[in-house]
Phi, psi and omega in degrees: 000322180295323179295319179297315179297313179298320178296320180296314178299317179297317179298316180297321181296316182294318180296314179295322178298321177296316181292322176297320177297318176299315178300315180294324176295316179298319178300317179295320179296317181295319181294320178297320177300313180298314182295318183285307186279308184292318181297319181297318180294320174299316178300315178298318177299318181296314179302314176299320181295319176298315177301314179296319179297320176295321178292321177294322179299317178299314178298315178301319182296316178298321178296316178299318179298316181295326180293319181293317180296318177297316179298316179298319179293320178301317179296316180296322180294316179300319179295317180291330183283343179170017178071023179291146180280140178290149178271000000 
């Protein structure tokens, strides 16, 4: 009986060892996929974010400049309309 029990335990150990090896291999493949694909996509998103931030800064600068020009034009119009003093 002990030999049969030992054989059964040995077979179970061999089967579980094979399955654990398969799981470890799958885990490594999944980790590589995540590192290669997901990391690259995150880097791309970060690069896009930086580009968008720079574009927004440029747009804000242009809007600020346009607001100053508009304010200057308003003052000139007031002066031309009757010499009213600017506020």
